[in-house]
N, C-alpha and C positions, 0 to 999 in steps of 0.2 A: 504494500499500499504506501502511495505517495505520500508525504510530508503532508501536505495539503490536507489529504481527505483524511488522513488522522486526524488532523486539527477538526476538521469540521465532523466529523462523530463523535471526539469531548468535546464540544464546544458548550458553552452556555446556554448559545440558543437553539440548539441542536431537536427539542423538542416543540420548537414555534415553526409555524405553517411555514411553508415559503413565498406564499404571498407576503407575508409579514416581512420579509428579510429583502425580498424583490424589491417592495416599495420604497426602502430606505437606501440600500446598496447600489439598485439602478436610479434610484433617485438621485444620488449624490453624483451617478455617472452622465447621466441626464444634464444636471445641472453646471459640472465643470465643463460639458462640450459647448452647451449654450452662452451661458453667463461670461463677461467679460473677464478676460485673464487675470486680471486685477481690478478689485479684489479678489473675483468671484470664484475663482480656480482655486486660488490662496485659502479663503475660507474652506470650500471645501474639500480641500488637502487635511487642513488641519483639523477638520470636523469629522473626518472619516477615521483618521488618526485615533483622534481621543475615541471614538467609540470602538475603534478595534482593540485598543490597548486597553481601554477602560470596560464597559458594560457588557461586550463582546468575549473581554477576557481572553485574547491572542495573544502568545507569547511573543515579544519580542525579536528574540533571537530568529523564530520560526516563523514570524512575520518579514523581518530582511532578507533572509533565506528566498523567499517566496518572490519579495517586492524588488530585488537588483535586477531580475532576466526582465522583467519588462523596462523598469528603468534605465537599462542598460540601451533598451529600441529607444525611449524616450530622448535621450541624452545624444544619442547617435542620430538622429535626423532631427535634434535641435542646432547640432554641431554643421549641420550641410548649410543651414540660413545664415551662417555666419559667414559666406564667402558668395563670389558671385562669378560666373564665368562669361568672359567678354566685356565688352566696354570700354571708355576710355583709361580703364586703371590696369588694363592686359590682360592677358587669356586666364587668369585667375589672381582675384584682386579680393579685399574686404569690402561686403555689403555694407552700405551708406546706414540702413536702419535692420541691418543684421542682427544685432546684440537684442534688441528691443522684439523684432520677432521671434529670435531664438528665447528667448523669455515668457515670450508668451506661449509658444506652442509646448516648451516645455512644462508650464504650470498646470497648461488644459490636459495634455498626457497622462503625466506623474498623477495627475487629483483622479481622472477620469480612472486609470491602473485600481489606485487605491478601491475606489468606490465598487467594482468587478470583483476584487479581493475581501471585500467586507463580506459579498454575497457568499461568495466560493468558499470561504474561511468559516463558516456557519451553517450552508447545506450542503449534506452531503448529495451526491449523484444518483443515490439509490430512492433519495428521500424525493427529488425532484422530478426526475424521468418516470416514475411511474403515474405521478401527477399529471403530466402532459396529454394524457388520452383526452382528459375530461376537458381540459381546456380547447380541444378540435384537432390536435395532433393525430393525424392516422396512427393506428396500432401496428401496422407493421414498422412503419418509421421508428417508433417507440421502440421495439422491441428489436431491431437494428440496432441503435443506441446502445441498448441493454448490453446487447450482446458483445458491442464493440468494448464497450467498457470493461466489460469483465474480461474479456482476452487478451485487453491490453495489459493488464496485471498477471497474468501468465502469461506473457510476451517477455515481459520483465523479469519475470521471475526466471525464467528459462533464460536467459540470457544471462541472469548473474551467476546461476549453477554454471554453465558451459564457461563462463569466465572463469571460477573458482577452480574448475576442476583442471581447465587449462594452465591456469597458475601452478596448479599442486603438479603437474608434468612438467614444468619448467618450460612453461611455452609461451614465458615473455621476458626470455633473458637477452635477446640479441633484435637487433631490428626486423631481421629476416624470420626471425622466428613470431615476432609480433607479427607482420604481414600473414604470413602461414595461419597463427591461432585467429588473426580477422576474418580470414577466407574461411578458417572450418566454424566459427562463429555466425556469419553469415548462411552459411551451408545449413548450418544443423538448426539456425533457429525457422529459416525458412521450410524446412523439412518438418518441424514438431508442429510450426503452426498448420500446416494443411491438414495434419494427422490428427491435432485437436480440434478443428473443424468438423473433420469426419467424424469422429466420436459423437461431438456436439449434437451432430445431425441425424446418427443413428439413436443418440438417447433420448431425443426429445419425439423422432419417429415410434419410438417405444412406449411412450409414455402419453399418445395419442393427442401430439398438437396439433392445434386446428388453426395454426395462425394467430396465437395470442399468447403469450407468456404473460401466466398469471402470478403474480409476487404479492407478500403482506407490504402493507405501506402503513407506517406510524400512523395512529390515530391523532390528528389535531384540527384546530378547528382557527381560523382568523381572529386575532385579535384586535377588538376595534378601538381598546386602549393603545394598542404598541401604534398599530397604523395611524390613529391620529396624532399620536406624539412624532411619527416620522413626518408625517406631511406639516406637522407644525413645524418642525426644524429644519424641511426643506422652504418653507415659505418663508420661515426668519433670514437663513442664509442667501434667498433671493432678495428679502426687503432690503437687509445690510448690504447688500453689493449694488445696488442703487443709489443707497443713502452715501456709503465711503467710494463710491468710482472716482478714481483719479486717472489719469496718463500713466501708462506703465515708464516714461522717459521724464 
């Protein structure tokens, strides 16, 4: 199980309905994208951090390990706005408004990423996917997503076991051995993936699979108080943005 999935299953909000957490997490994401970067995205980023580390109870180290990957993409995208290609300054030169635009993009994307992580750190996929059928998503699509989600963990576990076996047999002692091990890893994982898929199909057929995977979903109700508090927070952030709005430069 990936760290973010383990955190979602042990979250304080594990038993809350996904709608409650979607209103808050995805609402913060929408505000980060739609509001002016300053101070809107900055307020959203700060609020998401407070909620994640406070009421949601996400450990700071685990949050950083998950956040640094999208943050790296955010920084990479923002750096490209610092330069321009062509023009009077030469083939590559500093953009006149590059720092302001880069700062705006970094604020928007980093705040939006935290909003998505808030939902991911508090909502296991096993709670979310079965409920999508009630939201109008076709059952076969949900079934494919459930199977893919499960098979992903099995594939990662197989890769880990194969690498451990290769390391025990001195498969990583040289560059040539590394390449041979990598080729063997890919070939073995490919064969095992098809073997697991075949066994899964045979198992479902033997259990009378009729096109729908029926799974137990934890009972949960949409909390009016939680949803109202989330909407109040979102409205407060939007109002503060328009009150405090100032140019970034």
